[in-house]
N, C-alpha and C positions, 0 to 999 in steps of 0.2 A: 686804813690809810698807813701808806709808806712814808717816811720821811728817807731824805735827801743829804749827804752830807757832802760837801769839798774835802776831799781828803788831798794835804799838801807836806810837803816837809816841814818841821818844828824847825821854827827859829828860835834857835837857842844858840848860842855861842860854842856852846859845848861838843856839838856835830861839826864835824870837818866838812867840806866844800869841796865838792871835785873841778877841777879846773883842766883845760884842754889847754896846749903847748900854744904859746902866746901868737907861732905862726899860722894858725889855725883861722879858717876860713869859715866863719859862723855860718855866713849866709849861703854857701856850697853845703853845708852840713842839712841846713833850712831846706832845700832846693831835693837835697836827695830823699829825705824823709819822707816831703810830700808825694813823691814822684816813685814811690815804690810800688812797685807791681806782684812783689811776689818778697817775703822775707830772707831767700839764696842772696837778693842782688845788695842785701847792706854788709855793711865791711864791719869789721868788731872798733868800735870807737875805742879810743884808749883815753885814759884821762887821769889825773894826780892828785892825790888828797893832799888836805889841808892840814893844821896841826886841828887835833881832835877827833874824837871817837866816833867810827863809823857809823852810819843810823841804816836802817833798813829802807828808807824813803832818800838818797843822798843829794841836798842840792848841788846844781852843777851851773857852771855858766854858760853855758852854751844851748843846754837844752834838756827839757824838764822830766818828769817820772822815771826818776832812776834810781831801781829796785832793786831790792839785796837778793839772793837765793832762794831766803827764807818766806820774803814777801808775795815772791812770784809763787812760792808754793802753797802759801794760804789765798790767793786771789784765782790764783790758775782755775779751780771750781768754776768760778764766777765769768771767767774771761774767755767766753769763745771767741768775741769778737777781737782779741788782742793778737798780735806778734811781739812772744818776747825778742829784743831784738840784742846779742851781746855786745856788752860794755866791761872792757877792764879797767879798774881805778889801781892805781899804785898808790902805794902808801908804807911808805919807810924799805922800802927793797923789798915789799912782797904786793904781789899781785891778786887781787880779787874781783870775783866775779861776780858781775852784777847784769842787768839786762833794762834796756830801754823798752818802756811799757807804750807802744803805739799802736793806734785806731784805727786800722786804715780806712775807717769809715765814720764819719762824723754826722750820727743821726740828728732829725730835727727834732729837739725835745721840747724845747724856751714853748712858755705861754707868751707870744709876741707881746698882747696887750697890757701884762704887768711884767713883763720884765723891763726894766729901765735900762736906756741906750745914753752914750754921752758921746759926741761926732761920730754919731752910727756905730757904735763900737759896743758890745754888750757892757753894760757896768755894774747891773746887778740882774743875774738872771732869776727867774720865776721859773722851775719846771714844770711843764703840763702833765700830769699823773696820769692821764690817759696815753702821752706819747712816750713814757719812760715806763710803760706796764712790760714786766719781763726782763727788761734790762738792770742788772744788777751794779753792769759800771758804763759809765758814759763819760765821752769826755766831749768837752763843747767848744774845743778848737785844736788842731793839732799838736802845733807845740808846745798849750800850755804847761806848766809844771803843776797843774793840779787836774785830776780826776773827779769825778762825781761819781760817790757808791750809795747804795741804800744801806738801809742801816742795819741789816745781817751783814752784810759786808763790813761794818763798821766794827759789830759785836764780833763778829770772827777775829778779825783784823785786833781790836784790842785785848782779846781773851790768848791772841797766838804768842803774848808779849812783845810785837815788834815792837823796836822803840824809833823817837824820830821823827812820829807823823802827827798833825794835828788835824781833826776836825771843825768845820762849820757849819753848821745848819743851815741849811739853803729851802729858799718859800718855794711851795710849790701848790699845788691844788688841779 
């Protein structure tokens, strides 16, 4: 039986956070992400990092799942359904290449009877093992900061020594 984990940026003050310019229109970004028909339609997102070390899964104020080149290399063999969209992160006068991990399709993977909902939204997902068969990476919502990974993907990430990532086991059956 497979286990699944929510993978998210580690909540630790030692890690930098990426910020968009204050004039940035967050809703416009969300609309552009949700309406992408092809990765070529994406314009590189430019962000600035706060004080702290850069992590492999960089927290961000406008969009989730900002991944370092190292994390992209680790996840790419599992990521057939993922588009890696370029993100530039400036820190101390240096530009770093990151990618936004975009899932153009969000599959139905929840066990609806066992998932907890609050005001019509998923509060505590419960994954269906039948529905997640052959899915090493799953996104539950297009713009959520987390991604769901199978246990073998989590193990590969941990062995790669990527930093700034935490995992929370999700219920599944």
